[in-house]
C-alpha positions in Angstrom: -103.9 -52.7 -53.6 -107.6 -52.4 -54.5 -108.4 -50.4 -57.6 -111.4 -48.1 -56.9 -111.4 -45.9 -60.0 -110.2 -45.9 -63.6 -110.4 -43.4 -66.5 -108.9 -43.3 -70.0 -107.9 -40.0 -71.6 -107.5 -40.1 -75.4 -104.9 -37.5 -76.4 -103.4 -36.4 -79.7 -100.4 -34.1 -79.7 -99.1 -32.8 -83.0 -95.5 -33.3 -83.9 -93.0 -32.3 -86.6 -90.1 -34.3 -88.0 -89.2 -32.7 -91.4 -90.7 -35.6 -93.4 -93.7 -36.0 -95.7 -95.2 -38.0 -92.8 -95.9 -41.0 -95.0 -94.4 -44.5 -95.3 -94.6 -45.8 -91.8 -98.3 -45.7 -90.9 -101.4 -46.6 -93.0 -102.3 -42.9 -93.2 -100.3 -39.7 -92.7 -98.8 -39.7 -89.2 -99.1 -36.2 -87.8 -100.0 -36.7 -84.1 -98.6 -38.6 -81.1 -101.8 -40.5 -80.1 -101.8 -41.5 -76.5 -104.4 -43.7 -74.7 -103.6 -42.5 -71.2 -104.9 -44.6 -68.4 -105.4 -43.4 -64.8 -106.0 -45.9 -62.0 -106.7 -44.9 -58.4 -106.7 -47.2 -55.4 -109.1 -46.9 -52.5 -106.3 -45.3 -50.6 -106.1 -42.5 -53.2 -102.8 -43.6 -54.8 -102.8 -42.9 -58.6 -101.0 -44.8 -61.2 -100.5 -44.0 -64.9 -100.2 -46.2 -67.9 -100.7 -46.3 -71.7 -101.1 -48.9 -74.4 -99.8 -48.7 -77.9 -102.2 -46.5 -79.9 -100.6 -44.8 -82.9 -103.3 -44.7 -85.6 -105.3 -47.2 -83.5 -105.9 -45.2 -80.4 -109.8 -45.3 -80.6 -109.5 -49.1 -80.8 -107.0 -49.3 -77.9 -109.2 -46.9 -75.8 -112.2 -49.1 -76.4 -110.3 -52.2 -75.5 -109.2 -50.7 -72.3 -112.6 -49.5 -71.3 -114.8 -52.3 -72.5 -112.6 -55.4 -72.2 -110.0 -54.8 -69.5 -111.3 -52.3 -66.9 -114.4 -54.4 -66.0 -111.8 -56.9 -64.7 -109.7 -54.3 -63.0 -112.0 -51.9 -61.1 -112.8 -53.4 -57.7 -110.0 -56.0 -58.0 -107.6 -56.6 -55.0 -104.2 -57.0 -56.5 -101.1 -58.2 -54.6 -99.2 -59.9 -57.5 -99.0 -57.8 -60.6 -97.5 -60.4 -63.0 -100.1 -63.0 -61.8 -102.9 -60.5 -62.4 -101.5 -59.8 -65.8 -101.6 -63.5 -66.7 -105.2 -63.7 -65.4 -106.2 -60.8 -67.7 -104.5 -62.5 -70.6 -106.4 -65.8 -69.9 -109.8 -64.1 -69.4 -109.4 -62.1 -72.6 -107.8 -64.7 -74.9 -111.1 -65.1 -76.8 -110.5 -61.6 -78.1 -107.1 -62.5 -79.5 -104.0 -63.5 -77.7 -102.0 -60.6 -79.1 -102.4 -57.1 -80.6 -105.0 -54.8 -79.3 -105.8 -57.0 -76.3 -102.3 -56.9 -75.1 -101.9 -53.2 -75.8 -104.8 -52.6 -73.4 -103.4 -55.0 -70.8 -100.0 -53.2 -71.1 -101.6 -49.9 -70.1 -103.1 -51.5 -66.9 -99.8 -53.3 -66.0 -97.7 -50.2 -66.3 -100.2 -48.2 -64.1 -100.2 -51.0 -61.5 -96.4 -51.0 -61.3 -96.6 -47.2 -60.9 -99.0 -47.6 -58.0 -97.0 -50.5 -56.3 -93.8 -48.4 -56.3 -95.5 -45.3 -55.0 -97.0 -47.4 -52.2 -93.5 -48.3 -51.1 -92.1 -44.8 -51.8 -89.5 -46.1 -54.3 -89.0 -46.0 -58.1 -90.2 -48.8 -60.3 -86.6 -49.7 -61.0 -86.2 -50.5 -57.3 -89.1 -52.8 -57.4 -87.6 -54.6 -60.4 -84.5 -55.5 -58.4 -82.7 -52.1 -57.9 -81.2 -49.3 -60.0 -78.0 -50.6 -61.7 -77.5 -47.2 -63.4 -78.7 -43.7 -63.3 -78.6 -43.0 -67.0 -78.6 -45.0 -70.2 -77.4 -44.4 -73.8 -80.0 -43.4 -76.3 -80.1 -43.6 -80.1 -81.9 -41.2 -82.4 -84.7 -43.1 -84.2 -85.4 -41.1 -87.4 -88.6 -41.3 -89.3 -88.7 -42.5 -92.9 -87.6 -39.6 -95.2 -87.2 -41.5 -98.5 -85.0 -38.7 -99.7 -81.2 -39.3 -99.4 -80.5 -35.6 -98.9 -82.9 -35.4 -96.0 -81.6 -38.6 -94.5 -78.0 -37.2 -94.5 -79.2 -33.9 -93.2 -81.0 -35.3 -90.2 -78.3 -37.8 -89.4 -75.8 -35.0 -89.3 -78.2 -33.1 -87.0 -78.5 -36.0 -84.6 -74.8 -36.6 -84.4 -74.3 -32.8 -83.8 -76.6 -33.1 -80.8 -74.4 -35.8 -79.2 -75.9 -39.1 -80.3 -73.5 -41.8 -81.2 -76.1 -44.1 -82.6 -78.8 -43.5 -85.2 -81.7 -45.7 -86.5 -83.0 -45.1 -90.0 -86.3 -46.3 -91.3 -85.1 -46.4 -94.9 -85.5 -49.2 -97.4 -83.5 -48.1 -100.4 -79.7 -48.5 -100.7 -79.3 -44.8 -101.7 -81.0 -43.6 -98.5 -79.1 -46.0 -96.3 -75.8 -45.0 -97.9 -76.8 -41.3 -97.2 -77.3 -42.3 -93.6 -73.8 -43.6 -93.3 -72.4 -40.5 -95.0 -74.4 -38.4 -92.5 -73.2 -40.2 -89.3 -69.7 -40.9 -90.5 -67.5 -43.9 -89.7 -67.4 -45.4 -86.2 -71.0 -44.4 -85.4 -73.6 -47.2 -84.8 -76.0 -47.1 -87.7 -79.1 -49.3 -88.2 -82.1 -49.4 -90.4 -85.6 -50.6 -89.6 -87.0 -52.1 -92.8 -90.5 -52.7 -91.3 -90.8 -56.0 -93.3 -90.7 -54.2 -96.6 -88.1 -56.4 -98.4 -88.9 -59.6 -100.3 -86.6 -62.5 -99.9 -84.9 -61.6 -103.2 -84.5 -57.9 -102.2 -83.1 -59.0 -98.8 -80.5 -61.2 -100.5 -79.5 -58.2 -102.7 -79.4 -55.7 -99.9 -77.7 -57.6 -97.1 -74.2 -57.6 -98.6 -74.5 -53.8 -98.8 -75.6 -53.6 -95.2 -72.5 -55.6 -94.2 -70.3 -53.3 -96.3 -71.9 -50.2 -94.7 -71.2 -51.6 -91.2 -74.8 -51.6 -89.9 -75.0 -52.5 -86.3 -78.2 -54.3 -87.0 -80.9 -54.7 -89.7 -84.4 -54.6 -88.2 -87.3 -56.7 -89.5 -86.2 -57.1 -93.1 -88.7 -59.8 -93.9 -92.4 -60.6 -93.5 -93.4 -62.1 -91.2 -91.1 -60.6 -88.6 -91.5 -63.6 -86.3 -90.0 -66.1 -88.7 -87.1 -66.8 -86.4 -85.6 -69.5 -88.7 -85.4 -67.2 -91.7 -83.9 -64.3 -89.6 -81.3 -66.6 -88.0 -80.3 -67.8 -91.4 -79.8 -64.2 -92.6 -77.4 -63.5 -89.7 -75.4 -66.6 -90.4 -75.2 -66.1 -94.1 -74.4 -62.3 -94.2 -72.7 -61.7 -90.9 -75.0 -58.8 -90.0 -77.0 -58.7 -86.7 -80.7 -59.0 -87.0 -83.2 -57.3 -84.7 -86.9 -58.0 -84.3 -89.7 -58.1 -81.8 -91.3 -54.7 -81.6 -94.5 -56.2 -82.7 -94.3 -59.4 -80.6 -96.5 -59.8 -77.5 -95.6 -61.6 -74.2 -92.6 -63.7 -73.3 -94.1 -66.7 -75.2 -93.1 -65.2 -78.5 -89.7 -64.0 -77.3 -88.8 -67.5 -76.1 -88.6 -68.4 -79.8 -86.7 -65.4 -81.1 -84.2 -64.7 -78.3 -82.1 -67.8 -79.2 -82.3 -67.2 -82.9 -81.1 -63.6 -83.4 -78.8 -61.1 -81.9 -81.2 -58.4 -80.7 -84.8 -58.7 -79.6 -86.9 -55.6 -79.1 -89.7 -55.8 -76.5 -92.0 -52.8 -76.5 -93.5 -52.0 -73.1 -96.8 -50.7 -74.5 -97.2 -53.6 -76.8 -95.6 -56.6 -75.1 -97.9 -56.8 -72.0 -96.4 -54.1 -69.9 -93.6 -54.1 -67.4 -94.4 -57.6 -66.1 -93.8 -59.2 -69.5 -90.9 -57.0 -70.4 -89.0 -57.9 -67.1 -89.4 -61.5 -67.9 -88.1 -61.0 -71.4 -85.1 -59.2 -70.2 -84.4 -62.0 -67.7 -84.8 -64.6 -70.5 -82.4 -62.7 -72.7 -79.8 -62.3 -69.9 -79.9 -66.0 -69.3 -79.1 -66.5 -72.9 -76.2 -64.0 -72.7 -77.9 -61.5 -74.9 -78.8 -57.8 -74.8 -82.3 -56.5 -75.7 -83.0 -53.3 -77.5 -86.2 -51.9 -76.1 -88.6 -50.4 -78.6 -89.8 -47.1 -77.3 -91.0 -44.4 -79.7 -93.5 -43.3 -77.1 -94.0 -40.2 -75.0 -96.7 -41.2 -72.5 -96.0 -43.4 -69.4 -94.4 -46.0 -71.7 -91.4 -43.7 -72.1 -90.9 -43.6 -68.3 -91.6 -47.3 -68.0 -88.9 -48.1 -70.6 -86.4 -45.9 -68.7 -87.2 -47.6 -65.3 -86.8 -51.0 -66.9 -83.5 -50.1 -68.3 -82.3 -48.7 -65.0 -82.9 -52.2 -63.4 -81.8 -54.4 -66.4 -78.2 -53.9 -67.5 -78.7 -56.0 -70.6 -81.1 -53.5 -72.0 -78.6 -51.8 -74.2 -79.9 -48.5 -75.7 -82.9 -46.3 -75.3 -84.9 -45.5 -78.5 -85.7 -41.8 -78.9 -88.1 -41.1 -81.7 -86.4 -38.1 -83.4 -89.4 -35.7 -83.5 -90.4 -32.3 -82.1 -93.8 -32.5 -80.2 -96.0 -29.4 -79.8 -95.9 -30.3 -76.0 -94.7 -33.0 -73.7 -97.4 -34.7 -71.6 -95.1 -34.4 -68.6 -92.9 -31.3 -69.1 -90.2 -32.8 -67.0 -89.6 -35.6 -69.5 -86.0 -36.7 -69.3 -85.0 -36.1 -72.9 -81.6 -37.3 -74.1 -78.7 -34.9 -73.5 -75.5 -35.6 -75.4 -77.0 -39.0 -76.2 -77.8 -40.0 -72.6 -81.2 -40.3 -70.8 -81.2 -39.6 -67.0 -83.6 -42.0 -65.3 -86.0 -40.4 -62.7 -85.6 -41.7 -59.1 -89.0 -40.5 -57.9 -91.6 -42.9 -56.4 -93.3 -44.9 -59.2 -92.5 -44.2 -62.8 -91.6 -40.6 -62.2 -94.3 -39.5 -64.6 -96.9 -36.9 -63.7 -99.0 -35.4 -66.6 -99.7 -31.7 -66.9 -103.5 -31.2 -66.6 -103.3 -28.3 -68.9 -101.6 -30.4 -71.6 -104.2 -33.1 -71.1 -107.0 -30.6 -71.5 -105.4 -28.9 -74.6 -104.8 -32.1 -76.5 -107.9 -34.1 -75.4 -109.7 -35.9 -78.2 
């Protein structure tokens, strides 16, 4: 394929979640910010991608436009993973990870969309074939901080058919309310977002064991201290998950052997190319991955296509919010806790021009 045109569309779609919208981001988090990338080949085939951009979307958009697209437009690409590695090498002076890889992720996702459309198949087929047509999802709640709200929204999610729920709570009272809300026998996890000190972690982990948490996510800072995370698993007998903020398979090569669940995020990790390699690496180690996916641009569809092809990708993460609009109104939202994976050519994603216009920034 030869890329003839490229354009980035910064979008911000308001959402509601019943919380005070504080605690997870540096500022109040009120909008789904999407750095939507459109690539077009000289044959007129269009591919869509996006890079992680919550509260940093201006920076991600700039990185795509100023750093990455000059290396993409006009390029002849016949090996997407190799092209991805070339971009990483050419841009390593700007930082190996973070915003640089977010921008590369957007391009990589769009290239896979184009490649699959050229062949008239889904991205899952290009990744080795669809091993399943639907995947289990878990409700990923925002941080409420209020035990009563935690229990209320856990009960709501269970009532909608989910049989697994993620909290983003850091206090024992709130996590206990989560268990009360989902009941026994339901998978419950909490994402600490690196908020516990070593002393707090030692105090909390026995309670996490008693509450039967399926995993505890990123309890410590830094989240890539695989030795410390592995030690926690062994000492307390609770699975640890980490990796949503890691980039490229290089970082996952260290964490996959150390902990139970690693969490590649397709819009952060380097796109589909890197995520496919990470899933293969985990499978070789006999482990499942838990894709990180609180996104509603092409990254949502990319995660679903990846999971269709990789049976060791265990559960789909559904950020438990209500958006004012969905960028693609045909988004396959969970029903009774299951996500149906599109079998259209490419990702299966096609943005609504009216939605793009309405929420353009």
